[in-house]
C-alpha positions as CSV (number, residue, x, y, z in Angstrom):
1,M,17.0,18.7,2.3
2,I,15.9,16.3,-0.9
3,D,12.3,16.6,-2.4
4,S,12.9,14.5,-5.3
5,L,15.4,11.1,-6.1
6,T,17.2,11.1,-8.9
7,K,17.4,7.4,-11.1
8,K,19.4,5.9,-9.9
9,E,18.0,6.9,-6.5
10,I,14.7,5.2,-7.5
11,L,16.6,2.0,-8.6
12,F,18.1,1.7,-5.5
13,F,15.2,1.4,-3.7
14,K,13.6,-0.9,-6.6
15,K,16.1,-3.0,-6.0
16,T,16.4,-2.5,-2.2
17,I,12.7,-3.6,-1.8
18,C,13.3,-6.9,-4.6
19,A,15.8,-8.0,-2.6
20,A,14.1,-7.8,1.0
21,G,11.4,-9.3,-0.8
22,D,12.8,-12.5,-2.3
23,R,14.5,-13.1,0.8
24,A,11.0,-13.3,2.7
25,L,9.7,-15.6,0.0
26,S,12.1,-17.7,0.2
27,I,11.4,-17.7,3.9
28,Q,7.9,-18.5,3.4
29,K,8.9,-21.3,1.2
30,K,10.8,-23.2,4.4
31,N,9.0,-22.7,8.1
32,I,7.0,-19.9,9.4
33,N,7.7,-18.9,12.2
34,A,4.4,-17.2,13.4
35,R,3.0,-15.3,16.5
36,R,0.5,-13.4,17.5
37,K,1.6,-9.5,19.2
38,D,-0.4,-7.7,22.0
39,D,-3.1,-6.7,19.3
40,K,-3.3,-10.3,18.5
41,T,-2.0,-10.1,15.1
42,I,0.1,-11.7,13.8
43,V,3.7,-11.3,13.1
44,T,6.4,-13.2,11.5
45,D,10.4,-13.7,11.4
46,A,10.0,-12.6,7.9
47,D,8.5,-9.1,9.2
48,Y,11.2,-8.4,11.2
49,Y,13.9,-9.5,8.8
50,V,12.6,-7.2,6.0
51,Q,12.2,-4.1,8.4
52,N,15.7,-4.6,9.7
53,Y,17.0,-5.5,6.2
54,L,15.5,-2.1,5.1
55,F,16.6,0.1,7.7
56,E,20.1,-1.0,7.8
57,K,20.2,-0.3,3.4
58,V,18.5,2.8,4.1
59,T,19.6,4.5,6.9
60,K,23.3,3.6,5.2
61,K,22.7,5.4,1.9
62,F,20.1,8.2,3.2
63,P,21.4,8.7,7.0
64,D,18.9,11.9,7.3
65,F,15.5,10.0,6.6
66,N,13.2,9.4,8.7
67,L,12.4,6.1,9.0
68,I,8.9,4.6,10.6
69,S,7.7,1.0,10.1
70,E,4.9,-0.8,11.4
71,E,6.6,-3.2,13.7
72,N,8.8,-0.2,15.3
73,I,6.1,2.3,16.2
74,N,5.9,3.5,19.8
75,K,4.5,6.3,21.9
76,G,7.0,8.9,20.3
77,T,7.2,7.8,16.5
78,C,5.9,10.6,13.9
79,L,6.3,12.4,10.8
80,K,8.0,14.6,10.9
81,D,7.4,17.7,8.5
82,D,10.6,18.9,7.7
83,A,12.0,15.5,6.6
84,I,11.9,12.8,4.1
85,N,10.2,10.3,5.8
86,I,10.1,6.5,4.9
87,I,6.8,4.5,6.1
88,I,8.0,0.4,5.7
89,D,5.8,-2.8,5.8
90,P,8.2,-5.2,5.8
91,I,5.3,-7.8,5.1
92,D,1.8,-6.0,4.3
93,G,-0.5,-9.2,4.7
94,T,1.3,-11.2,7.5
95,A,-2.1,-13.7,7.5
96,M,-1.3,-14.7,4.2
97,F,2.0,-15.1,4.5
98,S,2.1,-17.0,7.7
99,M,-0.7,-19.1,5.2
100,H,1.8,-19.7,2.1
101,L,-0.4,-18.0,0.1
102,P,1.6,-15.8,-2.5
103,F,-1.3,-12.4,-1.7
104,W,1.3,-10.6,0.4
105,C,4.1,-7.4,-0.5
106,V,6.6,-5.5,0.7
107,S,5.6,-1.7,1.1
108,V,7.9,1.4,1.1
109,G,6.4,4.9,1.0
110,I,8.2,8.2,0.6
111,F,7.1,11.0,1.8
112,H,7.8,14.7,2.0
113,G,6.6,15.9,5.5
114,Y,2.8,15.1,4.7
115,S,3.0,14.5,1.1
116,P,3.8,11.7,-1.0
117,L,6.3,11.5,-3.4
118,Y,7.4,8.0,-3.9
119,G,5.7,4.4,-3.8
120,F,7.8,0.9,-4.1
121,V,5.2,-1.9,-3.7
122,Y,6.6,-5.4,-4.3
123,S,4.8,-9.1,-4.6
124,P,7.3,-11.7,-5.1
125,G,4.8,-14.4,-4.8
126,C,2.9,-12.7,-7.8
127,E,5.7,-11.3,-9.3
128,L,4.7,-7.9,-9.2
129,L,6.4,-5.0,-9.4
130,F,4.5,-0.9,-8.6
131,H,6.8,2.1,-8.3
132,C,6.8,5.5,-9.8
133,D,8.9,8.2,-10.4
134,D,8.3,12.1,-10.7
135,D,5.8,11.4,-13.0
136,F,4.4,8.4,-14.2
137,S,3.3,5.0,-12.5
138,Y,5.3,1.7,-13.3
139,L,3.9,-2.0,-12.7
140,N,7.5,-4.2,-14.0
141,S,9.2,-1.0,-15.3
142,K,5.7,-0.5,-17.9
143,P,3.4,2.5,-17.6
144,L,1.0,2.0,-15.7
145,L,-2.8,4.0,-17.0
146,I,-5.7,3.1,-15.9
147,W,-8.7,2.2,-17.2
148,E,-11.5,5.6,-16.2
149,N,-15.4,5.5,-16.5
150,M,-14.7,1.0,-17.2
151,P,-18.3,0.0,-18.1
152,V,-19.7,-1.9,-14.6
153,D,-20.8,-5.8,-16.0
154,N,-20.9,-9.2,-13.6
155,E,-17.1,-9.3,-14.3
156,T,-16.5,-5.8,-12.6
157,N,-14.5,-6.5,-9.3
158,I,-14.4,-4.4,-5.9
159,F,-11.9,-5.4,-3.7
160,Y,-12.3,-4.5,0.1
161,S,-9.9,-5.5,3.3
162,S,-11.1,-7.3,6.0
163,E,-11.5,-4.9,8.2
164,I,-14.5,-3.1,6.4
165,K,-17.8,-3.5,8.6
166,G,-21.5,-2.5,7.6
167,V,-20.5,-1.0,3.7
168,K,-23.1,-2.6,1.7
169,L,-22.3,-3.0,-2.2
170,N,-24.9,-2.4,-4.7
171,F,-23.7,-3.3,-8.2
172,P,-23.8,-6.2,-10.7
173,G,-20.3,-7.7,-10.2
174,K,-17.7,-9.4,-7.8
175,A,-16.3,-8.6,-3.9
176,R,-12.9,-9.8,-3.7
177,N,-10.5,-10.0,-0.8
178,L,-7.1,-10.5,-1.1
179,G,-5.2,-9.6,2.5
180,S,-3.0,-6.5,1.8
181,T,-3.9,-3.5,1.6
182,A,-0.9,-1.8,-0.6
183,L,-1.2,-4.9,-3.3
184,H,-5.0,-4.1,-3.8
185,A,-4.6,-0.5,-3.3
186,C,-1.8,-0.8,-6.6
187,L,-4.2,-3.8,-8.5
188,A,-6.7,-1.2,-8.3
189,A,-5.0,1.0,-10.9
190,D,-4.0,-2.1,-13.0
191,N,-7.8,-2.3,-13.9
192,S,-7.0,-2.9,-17.6
193,R,-5.9,-6.1,-17.0
194,N,-7.9,-6.8,-14.0
195,R,-11.4,-5.2,-14.4
196,V,-11.2,-3.4,-11.0
197,L,-13.4,-0.5,-10.6
198,A,-12.4,0.3,-6.8
199,F,-10.9,-1.0,-3.6
200,I,-12.0,0.0,-0.3
201,G,-10.3,0.0,3.1
202,K,-9.1,1.6,6.6
203,S,-6.1,0.1,8.7
204,Y,-2.9,2.7,8.9
205,L,-0.9,5.0,7.4
206,W,2.0,2.2,6.8
207,D,-0.4,-0.1,5.6
208,W,-1.3,2.4,2.5
209,A,2.2,4.1,2.0
210,G,3.3,2.6,0.0
211,A,0.4,2.3,-2.7
212,I,-0.7,6.2,-2.3
213,P,2.1,7.7,-4.8
214,V,1.5,4.7,-7.2
215,V,-2.0,4.8,-7.8
216,T,-2.4,8.5,-7.9
217,K,0.5,8.9,-10.8
218,A,-1.4,6.0,-12.2
219,G,-3.9,8.3,-12.7
220,S,-6.7,6.4,-10.0
221,H,-7.9,8.5,-7.1
222,I,-8.7,8.2,-3.4
223,R,-11.2,9.8,-0.9
224,Y,-12.3,8.6,2.1
225,L,-16.0,7.2,1.6
226,N,-17.9,10.5,3.2
227,G,-16.3,12.3,0.0
228,E,-13.4,14.3,2.0
229,E,-10.0,14.3,0.7
230,L,-6.9,12.4,2.9
231,D,-5.8,14.6,5.4
232,F,-1.4,12.8,6.0
233,E,-1.0,15.0,8.9
234,K,-4.2,14.2,10.6
235,I,-3.5,10.9,10.0
236,A,-0.1,10.3,11.3
237,K,-1.5,12.5,14.6
238,N,-4.3,10.1,14.7
239,N,-1.6,7.3,15.6
240,F,-1.1,6.6,12.7
241,E,-4.6,5.1,11.3
242,L,-6.8,6.4,8.7
243,E,-10.4,8.3,10.3
244,D,-12.8,6.6,7.5
245,Y,-13.0,3.8,5.0
246,A,-11.2,4.9,2.4
247,V,-11.6,4.2,-1.1
248,I,-9.3,4.0,-4.5
249,Y,-11.8,4.5,-7.4
250,N,-11.3,4.7,-11.1
251,C,-14.5,6.6,-12.6
252,S,-14.7,10.3,-13.1
253,D,-17.5,10.6,-10.9
254,F,-17.3,9.9,-7.0
255,N,-20.8,9.7,-6.3
256,E,-21.0,6.6,-9.2
257,I,-18.7,5.1,-6.3
258,R,-20.9,6.4,-3.4
259,K,-24.1,4.8,-5.1
260,I,-22.3,1.5,-5.5
261,L,-20.7,1.7,-1.6
262,S,-22.9,2.4,1.1
263,L,-22.7,2.0,4.8
264,I,-25.5,0.1,6.4
């Protein structure tokens, strides 16, 4: 089993996710067929198109890889500890997509067993492609470097996801919710341009999988709000749901983040 990708294989994933995202954008510009799943969340034809497209392309090139997607989860779905796992969120931010807004993305995370290796997050509406290789992270093919320990003032941003409840913010800046976990997370690692100190969210592993390798290789940090490290094996065995609020942050002292983000 391989545990790294060649430059050509990384290029394959970049081209494939961009082709899928561009097709989804063309669907969004026309007539969106949105409906409710059993859990009352929204799904569209574009979710299934992107999922099927990625499954077909990746399976053809890598038939031994284990593919998991938000829209094909069932009771027997699992990460395999002795395999390369491809974790897909075909449209992360489906609600935004259905509202004809640009804040959504296609997210693909590649794990070796329970360890994140590579991430690809493409937001065609915002013209942003985040990805990483073995050493670095990139935004639109340019190296992505965080601004660690940036000053906190009234123009500092914290992103939060819609499922956050009971968290108090204590800082002079602005709290923003754009509607997509993977996009929020990657934008948090683009803080030299957007002044993001942290992103706090919860949700499921497929929402995070494409972003986690990108943000960590860019130099951002991630842990639960209680200070614990994320255990991806435990998450996978918890029906892929994160056990607590997770925080991506851009400072050397996590206690400074905990002073800003506290549970009510």
